[in-house]
KOLBAGU-39874 format. One line per 10 residues: number of its first residue (from 0); their letters; for each residue x, y, z of C-alpha. Coordinates in nm, 2 decimals. Example, Ala and Ser with C-alpha at 12.3 -4.5 7.8 and 13.67 -1.06 7.14 Angstrom:
# residues 2
0	as	1.23:-0.45:0.78; 1.37:-0.11:0.71
This chain:
# residues 642
0	mnifyeedga	26.65:28.83:31.90; 26.37:28.83:31.64; 25.99:28.85:31.69; 25.69:28.74:31.50; 25.40:28.98:31.56; 25.06:29.10:31.43; 25.00:29.45:31.31; 24.69:29.59:31.12; 24.56:29.24:31.06; 24.88:29.11:30.90
10	fkvgtiltds	25.17:28.90:31.04; 25.52:29.04:31.03; 25.87:28.97:31.15; 26.15:29.20:31.28; 26.47:29.22:31.47; 26.45:29.37:31.82; 26.66:29.69:31.86; 26.53:29.79:32.20; 26.29:29.62:32.43; 26.10:29.79:32.71
20	ttslqvesth	25.81:29.66:32.92; 25.53:29.78:32.70; 25.68:29.84:32.36; 25.96:29.74:32.13; 26.16:29.91:31.85; 26.22:29.66:31.57; 26.38:29.66:31.23; 26.22:29.48:30.93; 26.39:29.28:30.66; 26.39:29.60:30.45
30	gkrskikaan	26.56:29.81:30.71; 26.25:30.00:30.82; 26.23:30.07:31.19; 25.91:30.09:31.38; 25.77:30.09:31.72; 25.52:29.82:31.82; 25.33:29.73:32.13; 25.46:29.43:32.33; 25.10:29.29:32.33; 25.13:29.24:31.96
40	vllrfaqpgl	25.43:29.00:31.98; 25.32:28.64:31.93; 25.66:28.46:31.91; 26.03:28.53:31.98; 26.30:28.34:31.79; 26.66:28.34:31.72; 26.68:28.12:31.42; 26.62:28.11:31.13; 26.67:28.46:30.98; 26.38:28.69:30.91
50	sefmaqaegi	26.33:28.61:30.54; 26.37:28.24:30.59; 26.13:28.24:30.89; 25.83:28.38:30.69; 25.90:28.16:30.39; 25.92:27.84:30.60; 25.62:27.94:30.81; 25.40:28.00:30.50; 25.52:27.67:30.35; 25.41:27.48:30.67
60	aadidveflw	25.08:27.67:30.66; 25.02:27.56:30.31; 25.08:27.20:30.40; 24.84:27.20:30.69; 24.50:27.03:30.62; 24.25:27.28:30.74; 23.98:27.02:30.78; 24.20:26.81:31.00; 24.31:27.12:31.19; 23.95:27.21:31.26
70	eccppdefgf	23.88:26.85:31.38; 24.17:26.89:31.63; 24.02:27.20:31.78; 23.88:27.19:32.13; 23.52:27.30:32.17; 23.61:27.62:32.35; 23.82:27.92:32.27; 24.19:27.83:32.24; 24.53:27.98:32.17; 24.73:27.90:31.86
80	dtlsseyfgh	25.02:27.75:32.06; 24.79:27.50:32.23; 24.64:27.39:31.90; 24.99:27.37:31.75; 25.10:27.12:32.01; 24.78:26.91:31.95; 24.83:26.92:31.57; 25.20:26.84:31.55; 25.20:26.60:31.85; 25.49:26.78:32.01
90	apnpveaaga	25.59:27.12:32.14; 25.62:27.31:31.81; 25.92:27.51:31.72; 25.86:27.88:31.64; 25.83:27.81:31.26; 25.57:27.54:31.32; 25.38:27.75:31.56; 25.38:28.05:31.32; 25.27:27.82:31.03; 24.97:27.69:31.24
100	lirlhsspmh	24.88:28.05:31.33; 24.89:28.16:30.97; 24.67:27.87:30.87; 24.42:27.95:31.14; 24.41:28.31:31.04; 24.36:28.23:30.67; 24.05:28.02:30.73; 23.79:28.25:30.89; 23.51:28.01:30.79; 23.67:27.74:31.01
110	fykkgkgryk	23.81:27.95:31.29; 23.66:28.26:31.45; 23.92:28.50:31.58; 23.87:28.59:31.94; 24.18:28.80:32.01; 24.55:28.81:31.91; 24.65:28.45:31.86; 24.32:28.32:32.00; 24.04:28.14:31.80; 23.73:27.93:31.84
120	aappealksa	23.63:27.66:31.60; 23.32:27.73:31.39; 23.01:27.51:31.48; 22.95:27.23:31.23; 22.63:27.38:31.09; 22.78:27.73:31.06; 23.09:27.58:30.88; 22.87:27.38:30.65; 22.67:27.69:30.56; 22.98:27.90:30.51
130	lasaekkrlq	23.15:27.64:30.29; 22.83:27.61:30.08; 22.83:27.99:30.04; 23.19:27.99:29.94; 23.13:27.72:29.68; 22.84:27.92:29.55; 23.06:28.23:29.51; 23.33:28.02:29.34; 23.08:27.89:29.09; 22.93:28.24:29.03
140	aalqarytge	23.28:28.38:28.98; 23.35:28.10:28.72; 23.02:28.17:28.55; 23.08:28.54:28.55; 23.43:28.48:28.40; 23.27:28.26:28.13; 23.01:28.53:28.05; 23.29:28.79:28.03; 23.50:28.58:27.80; 23.21:28.50:27.56
150	ltaftlppef	23.11:28.87:27.55; 23.47:28.98:27.49; 23.48:28.74:27.20; 23.15:28.90:27.07; 22.94:28.59:27.15; 22.61:28.63:27.34; 22.59:28.38:27.63; 22.27:28.18:27.60; 22.16:28.29:27.94; 22.14:28.65:27.83
160	agklpyllyk	21.87:28.59:27.57; 21.57:28.67:27.79; 21.74:28.95:27.99; 21.85:29.19:27.73; 21.60:29.47:27.81; 21.72:29.47:28.17; 22.08:29.46:28.07; 22.04:29.75:27.83; 21.78:29.97:27.99; 21.77:29.90:28.36
170	pdrntlevka	22.10:29.72:28.46; 22.12:29.58:28.81; 22.49:29.60:28.90; 22.44:29.32:29.17; 22.37:29.06:28.90; 22.63:28.84:28.74; 22.52:28.93:28.39; 22.56:29.30:28.45; 22.90:29.26:28.62; 23.02:29.04:28.33
180	leaacaathl	22.88:29.29:28.07; 23.06:29.58:28.25; 23.39:29.39:28.25; 23.35:29.30:27.89; 23.28:29.67:27.80; 23.59:29.77:27.99; 23.79:29.51:27.80; 23.66:29.60:27.46; 23.62:29.98:27.52; 23.26:29.96:27.39
190	saahllqrcg	22.93:30.06:27.55; 22.68:29.79:27.65; 22.46:29.87:27.35; 22.75:29.86:27.10; 22.89:29.54:27.25; 22.56:29.36:27.25; 22.51:29.47:26.89; 22.85:29.32:26.80; 22.72:29.00:26.96; 22.42:29.00:26.74
200	alpstqdyhl	22.18:29.06:27.02; 22.00:29.37:26.88; 21.75:29.30:26.60; 21.80:29.65:26.47; 21.92:29.99:26.58; 21.56:30.12:26.54; 21.43:29.84:26.76; 21.69:29.94:27.03; 21.55:30.29:27.06; 21.19:30.18:27.04
210	qrflfenfph	21.22:29.91:27.30; 21.40:30.14:27.54; 21.10:30.38:27.52; 20.85:30.09:27.56; 21.04:29.94:27.84; 21.04:30.27:28.04; 20.69:30.39:27.95; 20.48:30.09:27.84; 20.61:29.80:28.06; 20.28:29.61:28.01
220	gtgfpeitvd	20.28:29.65:27.63; 20.09:29.88:27.40; 19.78:29.66:27.35; 19.44:29.75:27.48; 19.17:29.56:27.67; 18.85:29.51:27.48; 18.60:29.79:27.53; 18.29:29.91:27.35; 18.15:30.26:27.31; 17.83:30.42:27.20
230	ahpelplaed	17.83:30.61:26.87; 17.52:30.81:26.97; 17.30:30.77:26.66; 17.02:30.97:26.83; 17.21:31.30:26.79; 17.06:31.54:26.54; 17.20:31.53:26.19; 17.37:31.85:26.08; 17.24:32.00:25.75; 17.59:32.08:25.63
240	tafsiddatt	17.86:31.84:25.51; 18.22:31.87:25.61; 18.57:31.79:25.49; 18.90:31.74:25.68; 19.26:31.84:25.60; 19.53:31.62:25.73; 19.86:31.45:25.66; 19.84:31.14:25.45; 19.91:30.91:25.75; 19.66:31.06:25.99
250	teiddalsvr	19.40:30.81:26.11; 19.28:31.00:26.43; 19.10:31.27:26.24; 19.00:31.52:26.51; 18.87:31.81:26.31; 18.68:31.90:25.99; 18.54:32.21:25.83; 18.22:32.31:25.65; 18.12:32.62:25.46; 17.76:32.73:25.36
260	qlangnwrig	17.61:33.06:25.25; 17.32:33.17:25.45; 17.00:33.32:25.31; 17.11:33.67:25.43; 17.42:33.64:25.22; 17.66:33.58:25.51; 17.87:33.27:25.54; 17.84:33.00:25.80; 18.17:32.84:25.87; 18.16:32.52:26.08
270	vhiaapalgi	18.44:32.37:26.28; 18.36:32.02:26.37; 18.56:31.83:26.64; 18.54:31.46:26.69; 18.35:31.39:27.02; 18.48:31.08:27.20; 18.37:31.24:27.53; 18.01:31.16:27.42; 18.08:30.78:27.43; 18.34:30.75:27.71
280	apgsagdaia	18.21:30.82:28.05; 18.42:30.94:28.34; 18.56:30.64:28.54; 18.48:30.40:28.26; 18.73:30.15:28.11; 18.79:30.37:27.81; 18.85:30.67:28.04; 19.10:30.48:28.24; 19.29:30.39:27.92; 19.30:30.75:27.80
290	aqrlstvymp	19.40:30.87:28.15; 19.69:30.63:28.16; 19.83:30.70:27.81; 19.74:31.07:27.81; 19.84:31.12:27.45; 19.91:30.95:27.12; 20.28:30.88:27.08; 20.42:30.97:26.74; 20.73:30.85:26.56; 20.83:30.83:26.20
300	gdkitmlpdn	20.65:30.54:26.04; 20.44:30.45:26.34; 20.25:30.57:26.64; 20.10:30.44:26.97; 19.74:30.57:26.99; 19.59:30.70:27.31; 19.26:30.51:27.24; 19.19:30.16:27.10; 19.15:30.14:26.73; 18.78:30.03:26.76
310	vvqvftlsad	18.71:30.35:26.97; 18.90:30.57:26.72; 18.70:30.43:26.43; 18.37:30.52:26.60; 18.47:30.88:26.65; 18.73:30.97:26.38; 18.59:31.20:26.12; 18.65:30.97:25.83; 18.51:31.02:25.48; 18.17:30.89:25.38
320	nvcpslsmyl	18.07:30.85:25.74; 17.82:31.03:25.97; 18.02:31.10:26.29; 17.94:31.25:26.63; 18.07:31.60:26.65; 18.11:31.89:26.89; 18.06:32.18:26.64; 18.11:32.55:26.65; 17.94:32.75:26.38; 18.06:33.10:26.30
330	evdaatlavi	17.84:33.34:26.11; 18.08:33.56:25.90; 17.99:33.88:25.73; 18.00:33.83:25.36; 18.17:34.17:25.29; 18.42:34.21:25.57; 18.46:33.85:25.68; 18.41:33.97:26.04; 18.27:33.71:26.29; 17.91:33.82:26.37
340	gtesrierih	17.84:33.54:26.62; 17.91:33.18:26.72; 17.70:32.88:26.82; 17.81:32.55:26.96; 17.62:32.23:26.89; 17.64:31.86:26.97; 17.54:31.67:26.65; 17.62:31.42:26.39; 17.79:31.55:26.08; 17.84:31.39:25.74
350	iaanlrhdtl	18.21:31.39:25.64; 18.23:31.43:25.26; 18.60:31.39:25.21; 18.94:31.36:25.39; 19.17:31.59:25.20; 19.54:31.51:25.23; 19.83:31.75:25.23; 20.03:31.56:24.97; 19.75:31.58:24.71; 19.59:31.91:24.81
360	eplfnegtla	19.90:32.13:24.84; 20.00:32.12:24.47; 19.64:32.25:24.40; 19.58:32.48:24.70; 19.88:32.71:24.75; 19.96:33.08:24.73; 20.04:33.04:24.36; 19.71:32.89:24.26; 19.52:33.13:24.48; 19.69:33.43:24.32
370	agkldysfap	19.62:33.28:23.98; 19.25:33.22:24.07; 19.27:32.85:23.98; 18.97:32.67:24.13; 18.98:32.34:23.94; 18.98:32.11:24.24; 18.73:31.98:24.49; 18.62:32.23:24.76; 18.82:32.51:24.59; 18.55:32.78:24.66
380	eltllwnfaq	18.53:32.67:25.02; 18.90:32.66:25.07; 18.95:33.00:24.91; 18.69:33.15:25.14; 18.86:32.99:25.44; 19.20:33.12:25.33; 19.07:33.47:25.32; 18.90:33.43:25.65; 19.21:33.28:25.81; 19.41:33.58:25.71
390	kleaargksa	19.15:33.80:25.88; 19.17:33.59:26.20; 19.55:33.61:26.20; 19.54:33.99:26.16; 19.28:34.01:26.44; 19.53:33.84:26.67; 19.78:34.11:26.59; 20.01:33.87:26.39; 20.19:33.96:26.07; 20.12:33.74:25.77
400	dnstqqvdyn	20.50:33.71:25.72; 20.57:33.58:26.08; 20.61:33.22:25.99; 20.70:33.22:25.62; 21.06:33.12:25.70; 20.98:32.83:25.92; 20.96:32.48:25.77; 20.79:32.17:25.90; 20.94:31.83:25.82; 20.74:31.52:25.75
410	fyvendhvti	20.88:31.17:25.78; 20.75:30.87:25.58; 20.89:30.53:25.65; 20.80:30.24:25.43; 20.99:29.91:25.41; 21.28:30.05:25.61; 21.32:30.34:25.36; 21.27:30.69:25.49; 21.15:30.99:25.29; 21.17:31.34:25.44
420	ttrqrgspid	20.96:31.61:25.29; 20.91:31.98:25.39; 20.61:32.20:25.42; 20.64:32.57:25.47; 20.47:32.68:25.79; 20.21:32.95:25.71; 20.11:32.79:25.38; 19.74:32.82:25.29; 19.68:32.46:25.41; 19.86:32.52:25.74
430	kvvselmifv	19.70:32.86:25.80; 19.34:32.76:25.73; 19.35:32.48:25.98; 19.57:32.65:26.25; 19.37:32.98:26.25; 19.04:32.81:26.28; 19.17:32.58:26.56; 19.31:32.88:26.75; 18.98:33.05:26.71; 18.76:32.77:26.85
440	nsewgrllae	19.01:32.68:27.13; 19.01:33.05:27.24; 18.63:33.08:27.21; 18.56:32.76:27.40; 18.81:32.87:27.66; 18.61:33.19:27.69; 18.29:32.99:27.72; 18.43:32.80:28.02; 18.57:33.11:28.18; 18.24:33.31:28.14
450	nnaagiyrtq	18.04:33.03:28.29; 18.29:32.98:28.58; 18.35:32.63:28.47; 18.69:32.46:28.52; 18.92:32.38:28.23; 19.29:32.32:28.15; 19.44:32.61:27.96; 19.77:32.68:27.78; 19.91:33.01:27.88; 20.22:33.21:27.78
460	sngkvkmstv	20.37:33.50:27.97; 20.72:33.65:27.91; 20.79:33.37:27.67; 20.72:33.09:27.92; 20.44:32.84:27.82; 20.27:32.65:28.09; 19.94:32.47:28.17; 19.69:32.62:28.41; 19.34:32.57:28.54; 19.30:32.95:28.54
470	paphqglgva	19.23:33.13:28.21; 19.51:33.37:28.12; 19.65:33.52:27.80; 19.86:33.33:27.56; 20.09:33.61:27.44; 20.25:33.40:27.16; 19.91:33.34:27.00; 19.77:33.68:27.08; 19.45:33.55:27.25; 19.30:33.62:27.59
480	qylwsssplr	19.28:33.25:27.67; 19.36:32.93:27.49; 19.21:32.59:27.57; 19.34:32.27:27.42; 19.01:32.11:27.30; 19.05:32.04:26.93; 19.24:31.71:26.95; 19.04:31.49:27.19; 19.13:31.16:27.01; 19.50:31.23:27.06
490	ryvdfinqrq	19.53:31.43:27.38; 19.37:31.36:27.72; 19.37:31.73:27.81; 19.15:31.80:27.51; 18.93:31.51:27.60; 18.88:31.65:27.96; 18.81:31.99:27.83; 18.56:31.85:27.58; 18.36:31.71:27.86; 18.33:32.05:28.02
500	iislvrgeap	18.22:32.21:27.69; 17.96:31.95:27.62; 17.82:32.00:27.97; 17.78:32.37:27.91; 17.63:32.32:27.56; 17.37:32.08:27.71; 17.30:32.32:28.00; 17.42:32.07:28.26; 17.66:32.11:28.55; 18.02:32.07:28.45
510	vyakndttlf	18.17:31.72:28.50; 18.46:31.87:28.69; 18.41:32.14:28.96; 18.65:32.42:29.03; 18.96:32.29:29.21; 18.87:31.93:29.13; 19.19:31.73:29.21; 19.13:31.53:28.89; 19.22:31.84:28.68; 19.54:31.90:28.87
520	tvmrdfdaay	19.64:31.53:28.84; 19.57:31.52:28.47; 19.76:31.85:28.41; 20.06:31.72:28.60; 20.07:31.38:28.45; 20.00:31.50:28.10; 20.28:31.76:28.11; 20.53:31.49:28.22; 20.41:31.24:27.96; 20.39:31.49:27.68
530	tlynefqrnm	20.75:31.59:27.75; 20.86:31.23:27.74; 20.67:31.15:27.42; 20.80:31.46:27.24; 21.16:31.38:27.34; 21.11:31.03:27.20; 20.97:31.16:26.88; 21.26:31.40:26.84; 21.51:31.11:26.90; 21.34:30.89:26.64
540	erywclrwiq	21.33:31.18:26.39; 21.71:31.22:26.45; 21.75:30.85:26.40; 21.57:30.86:26.07; 21.77:31.16:25.96; 22.08:30.96:26.01; 21.93:30.67:25.82; 21.84:30.92:25.54; 22.21:31.02:25.52; 22.31:30.65:25.49
550	qeqvareals	22.05:30.61:25.21; 22.20:30.90:25.03; 22.55:30.76:25.07; 22.44:30.42:24.93; 22.26:30.58:24.64; 22.56:30.80:24.56; 22.80:30.50:24.57; 22.56:30.30:24.34; 22.57:30.58:24.09; 22.95:30.64:24.12
560	ptlsrdagag	23.13:30.34:24.27; 23.47:30.52:24.23; 23.44:30.83:24.45; 23.62:31.14:24.35; 23.88:31.31:24.57; 23.86:31.67:24.69; 24.02:31.91:24.45; 24.39:31.95:24.54; 24.38:31.65:24.78; 24.69:31.45:24.82
570	aneplrgllv	24.72:31.11:24.67; 24.71:30.95:25.02; 24.40:31.14:25.13; 24.10:30.92:25.20; 23.82:30.91:24.95; 23.55:31.17:25.00; 23.22:31.07:25.18; 22.88:31.21:25.12; 22.89:31.59:25.09; 22.60:31.79:25.24
580	dalvlrenlv	22.51:32.15:25.28; 22.45:32.29:25.63; 22.38:32.62:25.80; 22.59:32.75:26.09; 22.38:32.82:26.39; 22.65:32.92:26.64; 23.01:32.84:26.71; 23.06:32.48:26.58; 22.69:32.39:26.58; 22.53:32.34:26.24
590	kltriplvgr	22.20:32.23:26.09; 22.18:32.03:25.77; 21.97:32.22:25.51; 21.77:31.93:25.36; 21.68:31.76:25.69; 21.62:31.86:26.05; 21.95:31.73:26.18; 22.17:31.93:26.41; 22.52:31.85:26.52; 22.86:31.99:26.63
600	ipslpelppn	23.15:31.99:26.38; 23.48:32.03:26.57; 23.67:32.11:26.25; 23.44:32.41:26.16; 23.63:32.73:26.15; 23.50:33.05:26.32; 23.21:33.16:26.09; 22.92:33.40:26.15; 22.58:33.25:26.21; 22.37:33.16:25.90
610	trvtleigdi	22.68:33.09:25.69; 22.62:32.81:25.45; 22.89:32.54:25.45; 22.97:32.21:25.29; 23.04:31.92:25.51; 23.18:31.57:25.44; 22.98:31.31:25.64; 23.20:31.05:25.82; 23.10:30.78:26.07; 22.73:30.75:26.17
620	dlldlnfhar	22.64:30.60:26.51; 22.28:30.48:26.50; 22.29:30.37:26.87; 22.43:30.70:27.01; 22.23:30.90:26.75; 22.55:31.09:26.65; 22.75:31.15:26.34; 23.10:31.28:26.26; 23.16:31.53:25.98; 23.44:31.73:25.84
630	fvaaveavea	23.43:32.09:25.73; 23.50:32.12:25.35; 23.43:32.48:25.26; 23.20:32.78:25.30; 22.96:32.79:25.01; 23.06:33.14:24.93; 23.42:33.05:24.90; 23.34:32.76:24.67; 23.13:32.98:24.45; 23.40:33.25:24.44
640	ta	23.66:33.01:24.30; 23.43:32.83:24.06
């Protein structure tokens, strides 16, 4: 005797070996023996055989019209044997009964299971809703399959056009588009960005990185609402004139310098800081904008300013303009260049010139200073400031040689072409500006501390730099306290601190009291935003480093279309790519010597740090910001065999 039974939600057949009251031991068609409960047995039959029984039952089930079967159902709960009789019009044989049961079980939308072999017909409205849902899922599955097929063929589905940012930067895995994209990525072994690039969906690799940053940090765009500010023409006009020193692309000019000899022979050196805090009141529309952005965002070839351009233009220290300024004047001994005293003022200052690094550095450098060449504008003033800056550096306990080996890189992007230049940190231009800014930031920090006024400081202890509302030493700079206050057009922390300084200079109560929650909020938000902005700048600089390599490769191929092979290379060796010099940092990590690009070279042999090597650049991935390179030789080895 054979049985048809249910186990773990599936229907099975077996031959009875032993039969007790509550359980049976059966053998399957494959010879497997198992013990089942008697309650799970639905039918007993002698013929046909096990294999034929299931095949015939499934065939009958396939031929049953489920809609007609549903219409045959009684309104109440029923057993499958009862419905089988109703459907077939006669007492069903075991195969027919099993077929009806299989059909009932396979249509859960039409029939609700109430127990083993027992069901209840779904109410009409519930069935209609379930069928509509099933049809919707079928259509969605078909649509998803179409999306996947088109993407796999590197064709962008038209429906994707307006959803690219969400697909790339914030994918919702519950959507058809993302499911299709993930399936296509799995089929093509490409990332979402690389696949969409192959589909022509990315305007450019640069745009991909920029739009990611904007999507995450500027969801409402980078535009500004219209606001107006007061330029404060009633401020007293300073008797001195000033000049600034900035990079060629700088438009938010925060600081300028002035030099004048006093009647007593001493020098008066002025440090003049743009004063947007004079025209932007706490809680105003302009303040809300600055508090939201917190800092200007920099990237090669572009920037996103903290303040609207019309506000920047009112306060930036641009040439041939009289600008509001928070100034600190230093009286400096003519013989020793020691600081005798300082005075802070709120005034208007005439900016005589905006000196730019690219044109000033060839004239004002250690070589021209040593040679006594003073044939350029502001040469006497710059020479005095250079000598004074060295005194300030020594007063901080810093060696004049500390930073001579460090190099700053400047990126200039024009018409999609990048130029990367270097400037040695600690050069006269760099030192004059940095030392005077360190001095005024330290002095204004001391001013707030001595007057028990709140401020936001930068501190460093045991190598760890952090922000604090409590003045503390900055060990790296060698000062007792350090306040960020010299870049109020570009950093909201400086802007907040400037308000406090202006209050003290005017003899008024500080805008922010001790333990004001605003200061802690600004400090927390600024730290987070500044970290994000700096990471984005580093990523974009890496991007343009890779673009620079591509430019060099194109230029090399234009000069020599037939590339030479490595000496001793076999005839089947691939042609050589661009060769670059790099410096080993540690293990297989290197830095290219001409640009600030760092990467890992798996083929690099074990070499000591600071070894100069030659690399052959291979594939460059502008989406992943990565490159492949092959070790060619250590520079010393090349020179030894030359």
